[in-house]
N, C-alpha and C positions, 0 to 999 in steps of 0.2 A: 143508563148512565148513573146508576146508584152510587158507584164509587166517587165520581165527580160531585155529585149532590152532597154526599157526606162530607168530603173534603172542604167544599164550600161553606157548609153549615158549621164545620169545626173552626175553620179560618176566620169567620166572621163573629164567632162567639165573643160578646162583650166581657166575659169573665177573663180573658186573656190579659186585660189590663192589670190584673192582680198578680201575673206571673211574670218571671223573668226570661223565660225560653220556651221552646217547643220542641219535642221530639216526636217523630212520626215514623212508625214501622209499618211496612207494607210487605206481606208475604202472599205471593200469588203467582199465577202463571203469566208469561208475558211473550212479547215478541219485539222486534226492533222498534224502539220508541213508543211501545205500547204496554199497558198493564190490562190484565183480564179481570173484570169485575165479577162479583158474585152473581150478577145477572147475565153472565156470559157476553157482556158488551166490553169491547176494547175502549180503553182511555188513553189518550195520548199522554205520555209522560210529561211533556211541556205544558199541556194544559192542566194536568194534575198540580205540578209544582207552581204554576202561575197563581194558584188559588191562594197561596201563602205569600205572595210578594207584598211589598209595602202599599201598593195601591189597592189590592183586593182584601188584604188583612190588616187594616190600619191599626188594630190593637196589638199586633205582632211587629209592628214597624220598629226597626233598631235593635230588635231582640234576637239572639241567636236561634236559628231553626235547623235542626239535624234531621235528615231524612236517610232512613235505611230501607233500601228496596231490594227484596230478595225475589227476583223474577227473571226468567231467562230473557236474553235479548237478541237472540238470533236462532238460526236453524242448525248450525254446526254441533256436532256431538262431541262432547268432552269424554275422551277414552279413559279419563282418571288415572290415578297412580295407586299402587299397592298400599294398603292401609295395614300398617304393622303395629299399630296401637293396640294394646290389650289392657285389661283392668289392672295387671300388676304394675304397669309402668304409667299408665295414664293418671294424672294428678297424684304422682308420687310424693309430692310436696304435702299432701294431706294425709298420707299414711303415717302411723305412729313409728316412732324408732323402736329398736329392739328393747330399749329400756322401759318403754311404756307397757303398761298392763294389758290395754286393748289390743287385741289382735284382729286384723281384718281378714275376712275369708278369701282364699285364693280363688282365682278364676277357674271355672270348670269349662274345659274346651271339649266339645263333643268331637268324637273321633270320626274320620272318614272311612267308610266301609272299605276293607281290604280287597284288592282286585289281583287275581292271579295272572300271570303271563298269557294263560290260554283264553281268558275271557275277553270279550268284545270291549274295546277301550273307546268306541265311539261315544263322545259326549264327555269323556273323562276329564277334559281340560275345564268343562263347565262345572263339573263336580267338585274339583279341587281348586277352582280358581280363587285367588286370594281376594278378599273384600276390597272394593275400590272406593276412593274418595275423589272428588273433583280436584283437578290440578291446582286450582286457585282457592281451595277451600279455606286456606289459612290467611287470606289477603283481604283487606279493607281498602277500597280505592275510593277517594273522595276528590272532588273538584270544588275549588271555592267559587268558581264562576260558571254560568251556562255556556253553551256552545254557541256564543254570539260575541261580537265585537263589543268591548266596554267603551263608555262614553269618552273616557280619557285616552283611548287608543286611537281615536279618529283623528287623521290628519287633514287640516283644512287647507 
């Protein structure tokens, strides 16, 4: 449980009293409600996040805390979508206009070997398959509350 121990140590660091917020990035493998640590042990996401709540991280109380978790959360396979980006259009806003003296190099595209009609085409679709990107690669989804009922929502 190295990941949980590191999170607890970070969350209780007294130096946080000098800072106005905290941003945590976690890039790892995962499963539903679990992150995989470098020690190959799974850490429950809710246990991980609870390290940073007002009770467990008093120096972070009342300060914004942002969490970016890049980890799988299930077993379904994302088929992806065709990736049509290339260097000539990607970040086109950064490319100089025709009036500028600086010219950026054009993208070099490696060609796919030609195949005649008489050749065996088994595996051809794999050879010329368009690169894929995850279907939700350009989305950031955030919830302001955890998956629990808030105190103000309880009817008595």
